[in-house]
FIDRENZA-387096 format. One record per residue (C-alpha): residue number from 1; residue in one letter; chain; z, x, y. Coordinates in nm, 3 decimals, padded with zeros to 5 digits. Layout:
// FIDRENZA-387096
[r NUM, A, A, [Z, X, Y]];
...
// end
This chain:
// FIDRENZA-387096
[r 1, X, A, [-04.734, -26.018, 11.078]];
[r 2, X, A, [-04.840, -25.791, 10.791]];
[r 3, X, A, [-04.992, -25.967, 10.491]];
[r 4, X, A, [-04.776, -25.819, 10.217]];
[r 5, X, A, [-04.974, -25.973, 09.932]];
[r 6, X, A, [-05.301, -25.791, 09.998]];
[r 7, X, A, [-05.128, -25.451, 09.989]];
[r 8, X, A, [-04.936, -25.505, 09.666]];
[r 9, X, A, [-05.040, -25.363, 09.333]];
[r 10, X, A, [-05.248, -25.085, 09.186]];
[r 11, X, A, [-05.498, -24.932, 09.429]];
[r 12, X, A, [-05.705, -24.646, 09.284]];
[r 13, X, A, [-05.803, -24.360, 09.510]];
[r 14, X, A, [-06.182, -24.367, 09.498]];
[r 15, X, A, [-06.368, -24.062, 09.364]];
[r 16, X, A, [-06.652, -23.876, 09.530]];
[r 17, X, A, [-06.981, -23.979, 09.367]];
[r 18, X, A, [-07.269, -23.730, 09.355]];
[r 19, X, A, [-07.616, -23.711, 09.206]];
[r 20, X, A, [-07.744, -23.410, 09.011]];
[r 21, X, A, [-07.830, -23.228, 09.335]];
[r 22, X, A, [-07.479, -23.275, 09.472]];
[r 23, X, A, [-07.571, -23.543, 09.726]];
[r 24, X, A, [-07.378, -23.866, 09.770]];
[r 25, X, A, [-07.509, -24.117, 09.516]];
[r 26, X, A, [-07.502, -24.467, 09.668]];
[r 27, X, A, [-07.579, -24.609, 09.325]];
[r 28, X, A, [-07.284, -24.432, 09.162]];
[r 29, X, A, [-07.053, -24.543, 09.444]];
[r 30, X, A, [-07.143, -24.907, 09.384]];
[r 31, X, A, [-07.114, -24.866, 09.007]];
[r 32, X, A, [-06.768, -24.707, 09.029]];
[r 33, X, A, [-06.646, -24.977, 09.269]];
[r 34, X, A, [-06.773, -25.250, 09.038]];
[r 35, X, A, [-06.624, -25.078, 08.734]];
[r 36, X, A, [-06.277, -25.058, 08.890]];
[r 37, X, A, [-06.285, -25.411, 09.026]];
[r 38, X, A, [-06.375, -25.526, 08.676]];
[r 39, X, A, [-06.059, -25.359, 08.547]];
[r 40, X, A, [-05.847, -25.587, 08.763]];
[r 41, X, A, [-05.717, -25.347, 09.028]];
[r 42, X, A, [-05.591, -25.494, 09.353]];
[r 43, X, A, [-05.769, -25.259, 09.594]];
[r 44, X, A, [-05.959, -24.938, 09.658]];
[r 45, X, A, [-05.855, -24.644, 09.875]];
[r 46, X, A, [-06.171, -24.478, 10.002]];
[r 47, X, A, [-06.226, -24.134, 10.153]];
[r 48, X, A, [-05.897, -23.965, 10.069]];
[r 49, X, A, [-05.812, -23.652, 09.874]];
[r 50, X, A, [-05.966, -23.790, 09.554]];
[r 51, X, A, [-06.278, -23.870, 09.754]];
[r 52, X, A, [-06.310, -23.502, 09.853]];
[r 53, X, A, [-06.312, -23.609, 10.217]];
[r 54, X, A, [-06.259, -23.265, 10.365]];
[r 55, X, A, [-06.581, -23.144, 10.200]];
[r 56, X, A, [-06.798, -23.429, 10.328]];
[r 57, X, A, [-06.972, -23.494, 10.657]];
[r 58, X, A, [-06.901, -23.792, 10.881]];
[r 59, X, A, [-07.231, -23.951, 10.781]];
[r 60, X, A, [-07.160, -23.904, 10.411]];
[r 61, X, A, [-06.820, -24.067, 10.448]];
[r 62, X, A, [-06.975, -24.361, 10.631]];
[r 63, X, A, [-07.229, -24.405, 10.352]];
[r 64, X, A, [-06.959, -24.408, 10.084]];
[r 65, X, A, [-06.752, -24.670, 10.265]];
[r 66, X, A, [-07.056, -24.889, 10.329]];
[r 67, X, A, [-07.147, -24.888, 09.961]];
[r 68, X, A, [-06.791, -24.959, 09.847]];
[r 69, X, A, [-06.765, -25.259, 10.077]];
[r 70, X, A, [-07.102, -25.388, 09.963]];
[r 71, X, A, [-06.988, -25.371, 09.601]];
[r 72, X, A, [-06.639, -25.505, 09.671]];
[r 73, X, A, [-06.776, -25.811, 09.854]];
[r 74, X, A, [-06.428, -25.919, 09.960]];
[r 75, X, A, [-06.289, -25.924, 09.605]];
[r 76, X, A, [-06.025, -25.655, 09.665]];
[r 77, X, A, [-05.836, -25.488, 09.948]];
[r 78, X, A, [-06.016, -25.185, 10.092]];
[r 79, X, A, [-05.828, -24.910, 10.277]];
[r 80, X, A, [-06.041, -24.640, 10.441]];
[r 81, X, A, [-05.899, -24.293, 10.499]];
[r 82, X, A, [-06.068, -24.180, 10.821]];
[r 83, X, A, [-05.896, -23.855, 10.919]];
[r 84, X, A, [-06.100, -23.546, 10.994]];
[r 85, X, A, [-05.959, -23.225, 11.134]];
[r 86, X, A, [-06.057, -23.328, 11.485]];
[r 87, X, A, [-05.991, -23.642, 11.684]];
[r 88, X, A, [-06.351, -23.722, 11.782]];
[r 89, X, A, [-06.486, -23.750, 11.426]];
[r 90, X, A, [-06.175, -23.935, 11.312]];
[r 91, X, A, [-06.219, -24.194, 11.586]];
[r 92, X, A, [-06.584, -24.236, 11.494]];
[r 93, X, A, [-06.492, -24.305, 11.132]];
[r 94, X, A, [-06.214, -24.542, 11.239]];
[r 95, X, A, [-06.447, -24.745, 11.459]];
[r 96, X, A, [-06.707, -24.754, 11.182]];
[r 97, X, A, [-06.448, -24.871, 10.927]];
[r 98, X, A, [-06.334, -25.152, 11.155]];
[r 99, X, A, [-06.694, -25.260, 11.215]];
[r 100, X, A, [-06.731, -25.302, 10.837]];
[r 101, X, A, [-06.417, -25.515, 10.810]];
[r 102, X, A, [-06.183, -25.292, 10.609]];
[r 103, X, A, [-05.829, -25.416, 10.560]];
[r 104, X, A, [-05.670, -25.097, 10.689]];
[r 105, X, A, [-05.741, -24.741, 10.792]];
[r 106, X, A, [-05.529, -24.440, 10.699]];
[r 107, X, A, [-05.497, -24.083, 10.819]];
[r 108, X, A, [-05.331, -23.758, 10.723]];
[r 109, X, A, [-05.200, -23.541, 11.009]];
[r 110, X, A, [-05.422, -23.259, 11.138]];
[r 111, X, A, [-05.419, -22.966, 10.897]];
[r 112, X, A, [-05.426, -22.586, 10.943]];
[r 113, X, A, [-05.259, -22.561, 11.287]];
[r 114, X, A, [-04.896, -22.674, 11.279]];
[r 115, X, A, [-04.875, -22.924, 11.562]];
[r 116, X, A, [-04.558, -23.066, 11.719]];
[r 117, X, A, [-04.469, -23.426, 11.646]];
[r 118, X, A, [-04.587, -23.552, 11.984]];
[r 119, X, A, [-04.936, -23.405, 11.922]];
[r 120, X, A, [-04.954, -23.560, 11.574]];
[r 121, X, A, [-04.847, -23.895, 11.718]];
[r 122, X, A, [-05.118, -23.874, 11.983]];
[r 123, X, A, [-05.378, -23.788, 11.717]];
[r 124, X, A, [-05.280, -24.088, 11.505]];
[r 125, X, A, [-05.260, -24.322, 11.803]];
[r 126, X, A, [-05.599, -24.206, 11.930]];
[r 127, X, A, [-05.748, -24.285, 11.589]];
[r 128, X, A, [-05.577, -24.623, 11.581]];
[r 129, X, A, [-05.705, -24.704, 11.930]];
[r 130, X, A, [-06.062, -24.667, 11.800]];
[r 131, X, A, [-05.991, -24.949, 11.552]];
[r 132, X, A, [-05.759, -25.169, 11.759]];
[r 133, X, A, [-05.782, -25.475, 11.532]];
[r 134, X, A, [-05.714, -25.290, 11.206]];
[r 135, X, A, [-05.388, -25.205, 11.030]];
[r 136, X, A, [-05.298, -24.834, 11.030]];
[r 137, X, A, [-05.132, -24.647, 10.743]];
[r 138, X, A, [-04.982, -24.300, 10.780]];
[r 139, X, A, [-05.073, -24.071, 10.490]];
[r 140, X, A, [-04.784, -23.835, 10.413]];
[r 141, X, A, [-04.891, -23.553, 10.181]];
[r 142, X, A, [-04.697, -23.246, 10.299]];
[r 143, X, A, [-04.783, -23.027, 10.001]];
[r 144, X, A, [-05.150, -23.028, 10.109]];
[r 145, X, A, [-05.140, -23.111, 10.480]];
[r 146, X, A, [-04.873, -22.852, 10.556]];
[r 147, X, A, [-04.664, -23.091, 10.764]];
[r 148, X, A, [-04.425, -23.365, 10.654]];
[r 149, X, A, [-04.367, -23.705, 10.808]];
[r 150, X, A, [-04.019, -23.728, 10.957]];
[r 151, X, A, [-03.815, -24.035, 11.043]];
[r 152, X, A, [-03.827, -23.957, 11.419]];
[r 153, X, A, [-04.208, -23.929, 11.403]];
[r 154, X, A, [-04.230, -24.255, 11.206]];
[r 155, X, A, [-04.011, -24.427, 11.464]];
[r 156, X, A, [-04.241, -24.305, 11.739]];
[r 157, X, A, [-04.545, -24.432, 11.549]];
[r 158, X, A, [-04.381, -24.771, 11.496]];
[r 159, X, A, [-04.420, -24.830, 11.870]];
[r 160, X, A, [-04.788, -24.883, 11.781]];
[r 161, X, A, [-04.805, -25.243, 11.651]];
[r 162, X, A, [-05.097, -25.157, 11.421]];
[r 163, X, A, [-04.884, -24.911, 11.220]];
[r 164, X, A, [-04.771, -25.102, 10.912]];
[r 165, X, A, [-04.681, -24.842, 10.653]];
[r 166, X, A, [-04.693, -24.508, 10.479]];
[r 167, X, A, [-04.892, -24.383, 10.185]];
[r 168, X, A, [-04.626, -24.147, 10.060]];
[r 169, X, A, [-04.743, -23.860, 09.842]];
[r 170, X, A, [-04.442, -23.635, 09.885]];
[r 171, X, A, [-04.258, -23.573, 09.561]];
[r 172, X, A, [-03.903, -23.684, 09.651]];
[r 173, X, A, [-03.869, -24.051, 09.560]];
[r 174, X, A, [-03.597, -24.062, 09.824]];
[r 175, X, A, [-03.868, -24.045, 10.092]];
[r 176, X, A, [-03.998, -24.387, 09.984]];
[r 177, X, A, [-03.654, -24.539, 10.030]];
[r 178, X, A, [-03.606, -24.355, 10.359]];
[r 179, X, A, [-03.935, -24.477, 10.509]];
[r 180, X, A, [-03.893, -24.828, 10.373]];
[r 181, X, A, [-03.554, -24.847, 10.544]];
[r 182, X, A, [-03.743, -24.801, 10.871]];
[r 183, X, A, [-03.907, -25.140, 10.820]];
[r 184, X, A, [-04.255, -25.036, 10.704]];
[r 185, X, A, [-04.432, -25.090, 10.374]];
[r 186, X, A, [-04.463, -24.785, 10.151]];
[r 187, X, A, [-04.720, -24.700, 09.883]];
[r 188, X, A, [-04.620, -24.463, 09.604]];
[r 189, X, A, [-04.849, -24.159, 09.596]];
[r 190, X, A, [-04.749, -23.926, 09.310]];
[r 191, X, A, [-04.881, -24.089, 08.993]];
[r 192, X, A, [-04.614, -23.919, 08.782]];
[r 193, X, A, [-04.346, -24.128, 08.956]];
[r 194, X, A, [-04.522, -24.464, 08.984]];
[r 195, X, A, [-04.240, -24.663, 08.821]];
[r 196, X, A, [-03.973, -24.467, 09.007]];
[r 197, X, A, [-04.158, -24.539, 09.330]];
[r 198, X, A, [-04.156, -24.911, 09.258]];
[r 199, X, A, [-03.783, -24.892, 09.189]];
[r 200, X, A, [-03.733, -24.716, 09.524]];
[r 201, X, A, [-03.910, -25.000, 09.705]];
[r 202, X, A, [-04.278, -24.909, 09.709]];
[r 203, X, A, [-04.499, -25.217, 09.752]];
[r 204, X, A, [-04.750, -25.068, 09.511]];
[r 205, X, A, [-04.931, -24.745, 09.446]];
[r 206, X, A, [-05.236, -24.548, 09.557]];
[r 207, X, A, [-05.321, -24.271, 09.316]];
[r 208, X, A, [-05.581, -24.020, 09.209]];
[r 209, X, A, [-05.559, -24.076, 08.833]];
[r 210, X, A, [-05.554, -24.457, 08.840]];
[r 211, X, A, [-05.930, -24.490, 08.797]];
[r 212, X, A, [-05.919, -24.307, 08.463]];
[r 213, X, A, [-05.651, -24.535, 08.320]];
[r 214, X, A, [-05.606, -24.842, 08.541]];
[r 215, X, A, [-05.486, -25.049, 08.248]];
[r 216, X, A, [-05.180, -24.828, 08.205]];
[r 217, X, A, [-05.075, -24.849, 08.569]];
[r 218, X, A, [-05.136, -25.224, 08.576]];
[r 219, X, A, [-04.926, -25.259, 08.260]];
[r 220, X, A, [-04.645, -25.041, 08.398]];
[r 221, X, A, [-04.627, -25.254, 08.711]];
[r 222, X, A, [-04.639, -25.577, 08.512]];
[r 223, X, A, [-04.349, -25.466, 08.295]];
[r 224, X, A, [-04.147, -25.342, 08.591]];
[r 225, X, A, [-04.187, -25.669, 08.782]];
[r 226, X, A, [-04.088, -25.861, 08.468]];
[r 227, X, A, [-03.764, -25.663, 08.449]];
[r 228, X, A, [-03.877, -25.482, 08.132]];
[r 229, X, A, [-03.773, -25.148, 08.277]];
[r 230, X, A, [-03.737, -24.956, 07.952]];
[r 231, X, A, [-04.088, -25.058, 07.848]];
[r 232, X, A, [-04.218, -24.967, 08.194]];
[r 233, X, A, [-04.063, -24.621, 08.159]];
[r 234, X, A, [-04.231, -24.584, 07.822]];
[r 235, X, A, [-04.571, -24.652, 07.981]];
[r 236, X, A, [-04.487, -24.409, 08.262]];
[r 237, X, A, [-04.406, -24.139, 08.007]];
[r 238, X, A, [-04.745, -24.189, 07.843]];
[r 239, X, A, [-04.913, -24.169, 08.185]];
[r 240, X, A, [-04.735, -23.842, 08.260]];
[r 241, X, A, [-04.836, -23.687, 07.928]];
[r 242, X, A, [-05.200, -23.770, 08.003]];
[r 243, X, A, [-05.178, -23.629, 08.357]];
[r 244, X, A, [-05.028, -23.304, 08.226]];
[r 245, X, A, [-05.320, -23.274, 07.984]];
[r 246, X, A, [-05.571, -23.348, 08.265]];
[r 247, X, A, [-05.423, -23.066, 08.469]];
[r 248, X, A, [-05.447, -22.815, 08.185]];
[r 249, X, A, [-05.818, -22.749, 08.233]];
[r 250, X, A, [-05.969, -22.453, 08.418]];
[r 251, X, A, [-06.189, -22.672, 08.634]];
[r 252, X, A, [-06.063, -22.899, 08.909]];
[r 253, X, A, [-05.864, -23.201, 08.786]];
[r 254, X, A, [-06.119, -23.442, 08.934]];
[r 255, X, A, [-06.399, -23.270, 08.745]];
[r 256, X, A, [-06.200, -23.336, 08.427]];
[r 257, X, A, [-06.131, -23.698, 08.528]];
[r 258, X, A, [-06.499, -23.765, 08.598]];
[r 259, X, A, [-06.579, -23.638, 08.250]];
[r 260, X, A, [-06.309, -23.866, 08.107]];
[r 261, X, A, [-06.476, -24.160, 08.284]];
[r 262, X, A, [-06.811, -24.073, 08.125]];
[r 263, X, A, [-06.653, -24.045, 07.781]];
[r 264, X, A, [-06.494, -24.387, 07.830]];
[r 265, X, A, [-06.834, -24.541, 07.897]];
[r 266, X, A, [-06.769, -24.560, 08.270]];
[r 267, X, A, [-07.016, -24.467, 08.543]];
[r 268, X, A, [-07.152, -24.114, 08.576]];
[r 269, X, A, [-07.032, -24.005, 08.921]];
[r 270, X, A, [-07.142, -23.641, 08.897]];
[r 271, X, A, [-06.917, -23.339, 08.936]];
[r 272, X, A, [-06.712, -23.207, 09.227]];
[r 273, X, A, [-06.830, -23.036, 09.543]];
[r 274, X, A, [-06.786, -22.662, 09.599]];
[r 275, X, A, [-06.552, -22.490, 09.652]];
[r 276, X, A, [-06.380, -22.717, 09.399]];
[r 277, X, A, [-06.423, -22.577, 09.049]];
[r 278, X, A, [-06.654, -22.763, 08.813]];
[r 279, X, A, [-06.581, -22.810, 08.442]];
[r 280, X, A, [-06.519, -22.482, 08.269]];
[r 281, X, A, [-06.551, -22.384, 07.903]];
[r 282, X, A, [-06.309, -22.591, 07.699]];
[r 283, X, A, [-06.260, -22.859, 07.964]];
[r 284, X, A, [-06.487, -23.100, 07.780]];
[r 285, X, A, [-06.250, -23.091, 07.484]];
[r 286, X, A, [-05.957, -23.157, 07.716]];
[r 287, X, A, [-06.139, -23.455, 07.867]];
[r 288, X, A, [-06.212, -23.587, 07.519]];
[r 289, X, A, [-05.847, -23.553, 07.420]];
[r 290, X, A, [-05.739, -23.729, 07.739]];
[r 291, X, A, [-05.978, -24.017, 07.667]];
[r 292, X, A, [-05.827, -24.050, 07.319]];
[r 293, X, A, [-05.473, -24.036, 07.462]];
[r 294, X, A, [-05.558, -24.312, 07.708]];
[r 295, X, A, [-05.695, -24.538, 07.437]];
[r 296, X, A, [-05.393, -24.472, 07.218]];
[r 297, X, A, [-05.153, -24.543, 07.505]];
[r 298, X, A, [-05.332, -24.868, 07.587]];
[r 299, X, A, [-05.282, -24.982, 07.227]];
[r 300, X, A, [-04.917, -24.871, 07.218]];
[r 301, X, A, [-04.827, -25.047, 07.543]];
[r 302, X, A, [-05.028, -25.368, 07.514]];
// end
């Protein structure tokens, strides 16, 4: 039986943390984990898109997860994304995650080659078999992975008793309802539709901008659950305005977000890893404006 409570709420996607030489900073990982836990989030999603997983080695990803779990110390739910673009490395990360005691593992489908559903199912089941005591979450992000989760594929995966849900980052809110109707839990992925995702039946959210403004997502969820839907939509509108501003820079969005964190007095987690674009001229001003927008929105929605 799936423990619904531990998967509910606001679960930030954890950012990659680097030192000045571009190496994983164990110190920064622990500081960011502690910072987010102190904000009252319900969990951390480690090693996904926001964690720049496809640009990190297996050993680097292990180090990050180890440091997060050390800092979390059982205070929050930890979900580890373990997918690599080959089965062997993915299984190694899955087994490592289970050995550390994570609450769940997650995986995107293999990218680049377009595989048939039966090959994707085998890939996911092979990963799950390497962590046989750990819940498994399918990560559906078709706009980046190049393949979309279908209901027939989900039904095939449900034959695996460890498969409990979907982290759904496709844009149609209908997908959340469609997958939830198959009897699995669903996490909202697109931050711009957090409230809409909750309305469609998402148990909570996992998102890449949460760490920059956790208070706003926590407030939106609080208002939604209290039936204050108009107020929840107001918070969502403020969130969307901030996200649009974040995306207006010339550098990668996560480079901008990491600068926002620094300007908020949060931990310095470095920049982004090439080939992602670092902050460009003018992006500092955008980050500063975003930080001001966040503070203003927190006051408006308190």
